[in-house]
C-alpha positions as CSV (number, residue, x, y, z in Angstrom):
1,X,-55.9,30.0,47.1
2,X,-53.1,29.3,44.6
3,X,-54.1,25.6,44.5
4,X,-57.6,26.5,43.4
5,X,-56.3,28.9,40.8
6,X,-54.5,25.9,39.2
7,X,-57.6,23.6,39.2
8,X,-58.1,22.1,42.6
9,X,-61.5,22.3,44.2
10,X,-61.7,24.1,47.5
11,X,-62.2,20.7,49.2
12,X,-59.0,19.3,47.5
13,X,-57.0,22.4,48.5
14,X,-58.2,22.2,52.2
15,X,-57.4,18.5,52.3
16,X,-54.0,19.1,50.8
17,X,-53.3,21.6,53.6
18,X,-54.6,19.5,56.5
19,X,-54.9,15.7,56.0
20,X,-52.1,14.9,53.6
21,X,-49.4,16.6,55.7
22,X,-50.6,14.8,58.8
23,X,-50.6,11.5,56.9
24,X,-47.1,12.2,55.5
25,X,-45.8,12.9,59.0
26,X,-47.5,9.8,60.4
27,X,-49.8,11.7,62.8
28,X,-53.1,11.3,61.0
29,X,-54.5,9.3,64.0
30,X,-54.4,12.6,65.9
31,X,-54.4,15.4,63.3
32,X,-55.5,16.4,59.9
33,X,-59.3,15.8,60.1
34,X,-62.0,16.6,62.6
35,X,-63.2,13.4,64.1
36,X,-64.0,12.0,67.6
37,X,-60.8,11.2,69.5
38,X,-58.6,13.6,67.6
39,X,-56.9,16.8,68.7
40,X,-59.4,19.4,67.7
41,X,-57.9,22.8,67.3
42,X,-60.4,24.5,65.0
43,X,-60.5,27.8,63.1
44,X,-64.0,29.2,62.7
45,X,-64.4,31.3,59.6
46,X,-67.2,33.5,58.2
47,X,-68.4,31.9,55.0
48,X,-68.0,28.5,53.5
49,X,-64.4,27.7,52.3
50,X,-65.7,24.5,50.6
51,X,-67.6,26.8,48.2
52,X,-65.2,29.8,48.2
53,X,-61.6,29.1,49.2
54,X,-61.1,32.9,49.9
55,X,-63.3,32.5,53.0
56,X,-60.4,30.8,54.8
57,X,-59.1,34.3,55.6
58,X,-62.3,35.4,57.3
59,X,-61.2,34.0,60.7
60,X,-63.7,34.8,63.5
61,X,-62.3,32.8,66.3
62,X,-60.1,29.8,67.1
63,X,-60.5,26.9,69.5
64,X,-57.3,25.5,71.0
65,X,-57.3,22.8,73.6
66,X,-61.1,23.4,74.1
67,X,-60.7,27.1,74.8
68,X,-62.2,29.8,72.4
69,X,-60.0,32.7,71.4
70,X,-61.5,35.7,69.7
71,X,-59.5,37.6,67.1
72,X,-58.8,40.4,69.6
73,X,-57.5,37.9,72.1
74,X,-55.0,36.6,69.5
75,X,-53.9,39.9,68.1
76,X,-53.7,42.1,71.2
77,X,-50.4,40.7,72.6
78,X,-48.8,41.6,69.2
79,X,-50.0,45.1,68.9
80,X,-47.3,47.8,69.1
81,X,-47.4,49.5,72.4
82,X,-46.7,53.3,72.4
């Protein structure tokens, strides 16, 4: 969100956080964008981060290695047990 506060568009901010690091590390053939043949771990959010960057925090579910994880699936193992 700080990037958009200093003038980047939401698209530019998202690209700066995904594609450019992958390119810098030399792994852009596998990571950094969603394309056929790439490793596709995806975060599903409510809203449209391309219009409102704050929507990136509205995570609804995550797909990792083709398996869907709901927020409760992710958080539950870290909940404090009494």
